[in-house]
C-alpha positions as CSV (number, residue, x, y, z in Angstrom):
1,M,-6.1,-15.6,-4.0
2,G,-5.9,-13.2,-7.0
3,A,-3.0,-11.3,-5.6
4,T,-1.2,-14.6,-5.1
5,L,-1.8,-15.5,-8.8
6,L,-0.3,-12.1,-9.9
7,Q,2.8,-12.6,-7.7
8,P,5.0,-13.8,-10.6
9,L,4.5,-10.4,-12.4
10,F,6.1,-8.6,-9.5
11,H,9.6,-9.8,-10.6
12,F,9.4,-7.2,-13.5
13,T,9.8,-3.5,-13.4
14,S,6.7,-1.6,-12.7
15,A,6.4,-0.4,-16.3
16,R,6.8,-3.8,-17.8
17,R,4.5,-5.3,-15.2
18,R,1.8,-2.8,-16.1
19,R,2.1,-3.6,-19.8
20,L,1.8,-7.3,-19.1
21,E,-1.2,-6.8,-16.8
22,E,-3.0,-4.6,-19.3
23,T,-2.3,-7.0,-22.1
24,L,-3.5,-10.0,-20.0
25,L,-6.6,-8.3,-18.9
26,S,-7.5,-7.3,-22.5
27,W,-6.7,-10.8,-23.7
28,L,-9.0,-12.2,-21.0
29,K,-11.7,-9.8,-22.2
30,W,-11.3,-10.0,-26.0
31,G,-9.5,-13.3,-26.5
32,A,-7.7,-12.6,-29.8
33,A,-4.6,-10.5,-30.7
34,P,-6.3,-8.2,-33.2
35,E,-9.0,-7.2,-30.8
36,V,-6.5,-6.7,-27.9
37,A,-4.2,-4.7,-30.2
38,K,-7.0,-2.4,-31.2
39,A,-8.1,-1.9,-27.6
40,L,-4.5,-1.2,-26.4
41,K,-3.6,0.7,-29.6
42,I,-0.6,-1.5,-30.2
43,H,0.5,-3.9,-33.0
44,P,-1.1,-7.4,-33.0
45,Q,2.5,-8.9,-33.0
46,T,3.2,-7.0,-29.8
47,V,0.2,-8.6,-28.2
48,R,1.4,-12.1,-29.4
49,Y,4.9,-11.4,-28.0
50,R,3.5,-10.3,-24.6
51,M,1.1,-13.3,-24.5
52,R,4.1,-15.6,-25.1
53,Q,5.8,-14.0,-22.1
54,I,2.6,-14.4,-20.1
55,D,2.3,-18.0,-21.1
56,K,5.8,-18.7,-19.9
57,I,4.9,-17.0,-16.5
58,F,1.6,-18.7,-15.9
59,G,1.9,-21.9,-18.0
60,A,-1.1,-24.1,-18.3
61,A,-2.9,-22.2,-15.5
62,I,-3.7,-19.5,-18.0
63,R,-6.0,-21.9,-19.9
64,D,-8.0,-22.9,-16.8
65,P,-11.4,-21.1,-16.8
66,D,-11.4,-20.7,-13.0
67,T,-7.9,-19.3,-12.9
68,R,-8.7,-17.0,-15.8
69,F,-11.8,-15.7,-13.9
70,V,-9.7,-15.1,-10.7
71,L,-7.0,-13.4,-12.7
72,E,-9.5,-11.1,-14.5
73,L,-11.0,-10.0,-11.1
74,A,-7.5,-9.5,-9.6
75,L,-6.3,-7.5,-12.6
76,R,-9.5,-5.4,-12.8
77,D,-9.1,-4.6,-9.1
78,R,-5.4,-3.8,-9.4
79,L,-5.6,-1.7,-12.5
80,D,-8.7,0.2,-11.3
81,S,-6.9,0.9,-8.0
82,A,-3.9,2.2,-9.9
83,V,-6.0,4.7,-11.9
84,Q,-7.6,6.2,-8.8
């Protein structure tokens, strides 16, 4: 199910997809642009820009707690696998 939720991100280049995935995962963990920016070492406005893109991709689903949980698990699995 998680991989299916991430499917819309596969329309982007691998570099852009990776940035969006990292931003989304950090946002799910920290919940606010300043904390995400600090964790990713980017400007808070960059986080807000990326989150607007993510909001367009996922729409209202991104605000559903169950969907957020599944997204976080899928992103953790995907990003952890990419590192190894």
